N, C-alpha and C positions, 0 to 999 in steps of 0.2 A: 283428556285436556293434560297429562304430563307427555302424551304423542303430542298434542299439538307445539307443547314448548320446546318439545327435545325438537323437531320440526324446524320452527321460529331458528333454534339458539344453532344449528345444521344450516341453515338461510342464512343466519347473521355472519355466521364463520365462515362461510364459503363465498359474501360478498367482498370482505375482508380482506380474506386473503386474493380477493382478483383485485381489488384497492393496493392493495403491496406489490402485486404480481405490477401492475403499471405503474404507481410509485416508481418501481426498477427502472420498472424501462425507460421510465420518463428522466430518472436521473442518470442510467446510462448514454439517455440522448446528450443531456445536455451536461455533460461530460467529453463529449463527440464536439459537439459545438463551443465546448469552453478550448476544447486544442487547436479548432480550426481558428477559432478566435485568437488566440494567441499566434500563429501561423500570420497571421494577418496583422497581427500588431506589430508582427516582428518583421516582416515584409514594408509596412508606414516607416517604421522606424529606420532602413534600413534607405528607403524613397527619401527621409527627412535629413539623413544622415549627407546623402546627393545634394540635397539645395543647400546644406548646410558648405556642403566643399565647393559647391557652383560658386556660391558666394564671397569663396578664399580665394579660388581663380578667376573671376569676373566681376567681384564687386558686388553683388546684388543677389538676391535671394525672395524667392515670390512666395512672403505671409500668406496671404492667401490663399495658396493650395496649404504651407503647415499649416494654417489653420484648419482647413475643409481635414485636411485628415487627422489631425490632432480631435476635432470634434465628430466625428466618425469613429472616432478608437471609444471615444469616452461613452457614447451611444451604446455603443456592440455592451460595452462591460456593464454599464449599468442595467442594460434589457436581460443578459446572463444571471444577475445578482437580484434582479423582481424577480427573475424566473425560479430560480433556487428558495428566495426566501416564500414564491409561491407555495413550491412544492413543501418547503419544510412546513407549512403553516397547514398543509392537508394533508398529512401524516395522519394514516384512521389510529384509533384510539382502540384500546387492547381493554379487554374487561380484566376484573385484580387473577381470574383463574387462569387467565390468557400468560398476563405475565409473569404467573409462578411454575405455567409451564413451558414457557420459554429458558427461564431460568435456571427451572431443573434440568432439562438439555443440555443446555450451555456446562454445567456445574458436571454432570453426568461425562460430558464429552471431552474435559478440562481431563477431570479425573482417568479416563479412560487414556488420554494422552501422555497425563505422567507416568501414571505407572507403564507405558510402553518404555518413556524415553530413560527411567528407572531398569528396566529386561536391559535393554541393548546394550544402556552404561556400562551396569555391573556384570549381569547373568554373562554378556554375550562379550568380554572383554579380550576374545581372541578376532571376536572380526570388522575391532579398526585398523585401521592403515594409518602409517606415519609419513608423512615427510617434512621435511627439514629444512628452512630457510638462513642461507643466511645473512644477518643484515650489517652487522656492524664487526668488526676485528674481535667482542667476546660476548655480540649477542646477537641468538641467532630467536626466529619464529618456528616453533613449531606445533605442525598444521596433523591433526588424527584425525580421520571422516572418516561412516560409514554410509556403506548404500542399504537405503530403506523398500522396501521389506528384506529382513535378514537376509544375502546368500543371494542377493541382488547382484547382476551385474553395473556396468554404467550403464546398460543401455535399456537395463529393466526399471532401474531405480524409479521409483513415483516422487522418493522424497531423499534427502542425505542428513543425515546427524554430522556438524563440523565442531572440533575445540580447537583454541589457539590458544597458543601459550607461548611468552617470550622466555627463555631462556638463557641466561650469563654464566659466565666463571669470573670467579673470585679471583685477585689478581694476587690476596693473600693466603689462600689455602691452594687455590686449584683445582679446586671441588665446581662441580656445580651447583648452580644458585637459580631457585625458581622466582623470577622476578612478578609474577601473579600476584601477591600475598603482598 
């Protein structure tokens, strides 16, 4: 009986995994479609502006064409929103154990990233490179950065840590003042 339940659970998890992957693919497809729609909308808006300029130059505008363009734009937006809502409504449901596993995995990843940032910030203080950018007469921007993984060149780097500090000079004492606090 335990083997039957375990097999059913594996089958259920595999099915949900396939559903999640399908949702990811559909989401990416919808995002590409949205970008295409935005480009078409921009083109249509340019056409509308051209029609308006035509009205200014020749004293008329083709309202039927402008109306058709705006209706097409509205229809595209509505279809995108409907598809997005439909996708969100059909998201797979997770069992309590799956939610706990996902949360634990996320927390473990976060802890690892925080520890890595602490290590690279404190233990490897000499790995930071500094560039100063003058902004105003008495204010400059100090940019500190390091390529990760540690020791990587800019071509090999997978990530980059960066710190930005605004530094100013006091008119009264002449000493440097950190403007970040």
